Steps between C-alpha positions, in 0.01 A plus 500: 500500500838334557586712805156442655522125437846482649386683810200269540699184434792579727513228764156358413486126562308322224401133501446377144309167483514339154597156369660657189859513623624693197243775548568501873870566434407779257274664760770465765762655271288789373342602830829469687633773271232728647591427861258214572606201707339213307456148636354230276282197574404248234162383630237603748620286789855626471366855486304448822807354669709801399225732621501329839879514525554866405316831466411637158355834396317371195431173317461423129301176457466305173179318422605173330740303718552130575298364791278800574404799293561849626128553564521218757814639664376859517254448792776335706728799443229745597410300812837590655507778755560832321572333162689692230308612190485242219535576128341218300668381177279358224513423129385738228167322445413442864311812604251294700785366714624852567150606604469196727836583661400862560176386659698261719712786631787553254621860487556502123575275205741498204497314170783249471717476186865459411556854370689772684168674558404235754762601756409868453131428543572279801712770661228761437233275652723428801563871554128576479421223749766627741375858466141397573613298802699796631200730452274248677737491797530877511122533482457245780756687712325831429162349591649370824634846584161655423326243722744565784458877462121459500516284813717759676264781394196304624673430831580869540145597403360259756723653765386850399134398520566335835655816639228724352230273643664505841542878490135552407396264777707704742330822384161330543596402854605857580162626378319241711696612807434866424125439457478399868605849604241700303127562492238299313502707177879495472505131591259422215716696253816326617331161470411576138857610430625179660272293274641675192857428609413137576353461148833604347705300750314181413603533133865499605444208736347306210800579281773390736317174582427426134721324249392743226621859522333610176152547639240432765218243513217749551249241619732382778614850593150648519370197690764558768435873500123454538559256786714761677238768442229272637701431814574869550177668392230243582607329822150494657237232426250765384749658256446457125646185349764559232471246218781453250492328161772504234629324193874420473650819354857630497595866484803721536622620837381856433154375402479287813591796722237722336229234519582422862459864597175527302355192671610630840330837444176358359463228762582743782242746368237224470564377854460852636197620301312218325312348793355600833636315804346157549377469141430127466662321204693806383763424237774687321605312188837529327527332161785477246439344158667494158290607202694288249640796304817569699302702753371438850212641704515577870162543670431607859131512592258513791122496545475818704309819422730607218708809442219752524682802356723277288824549695701284737418584860764632738760775486555465125859382539401141423330606179808692391722200574271265305493740202880525504546121516244444222675759286828318552330190359390699196139476612231663712257375762139462382188459713206288389188717542273198459639323805298523822797601715845608383673307225840641405659352187860547383605357165869485414738354243722217623 
């Protein structure tokens, strides 16, 4: 205990505020033996003056003093910029004063008496207060380092998403250029591939323009995606109208990518097969809702003739992609047999 105390006390500047001059001299003598530099003040005002004139590592503040009690001086000490910890000194029968001082911001308290135990208890309380202050500063410094590291990681992640988004956009452009050089069937296939790439690219665009790298606002992402699909797939006035409705829901990046691809496939399939050309009032509806149990439901529906044989129309590649994306979400796509047209429903855990 002696070696630890000596190490803690070495060079520590203590301001002892007490009107009992005899006890002040005793504290100064005993703590100086343990390496403390002890300055004494005999009332609150003198203590504040000394605090303004010099720096101290810790303060011991008596309660009963002429002029103002310690409980009145304590707030003025703590109002200083980066004030030192304060150990409050009270009498043996004054527990309520100690509690009041702790509530007011004192680091600790010690019972005052004239025995040799007082200086030992005071030194122990001072050491504990200094240790807690050091740990608080180290914790604050560690938190600052963590925050800076997080900011750097988020900046790097934004840059990665920016580059990935740009690269995917470049691939999409290449496909668009290539589609001009091929026949109608190949052009249709390339256009579908381009839509799939654009669905993934938009996730990354959302990430690098967002202040939150931990997830994606699905409602905003799917709204933008549906708008792009509408512009690309239904440019003519007699094309089906794509209607989007969603509740505010957040999901992980992987979930957003999977859902974007699913929506792209289902909407593309509905545009191609749900309605005959010129069908008045034709709608394709995309809906995203939360079910209140940590799950969400994605619905894509139309009022066309239905599936017929129960399978998605086309080459079958779209169905395989949808099944793979649904599996990645820990789910499967269900079709509502009671619906007039096609109603595809995908439930997933957020």
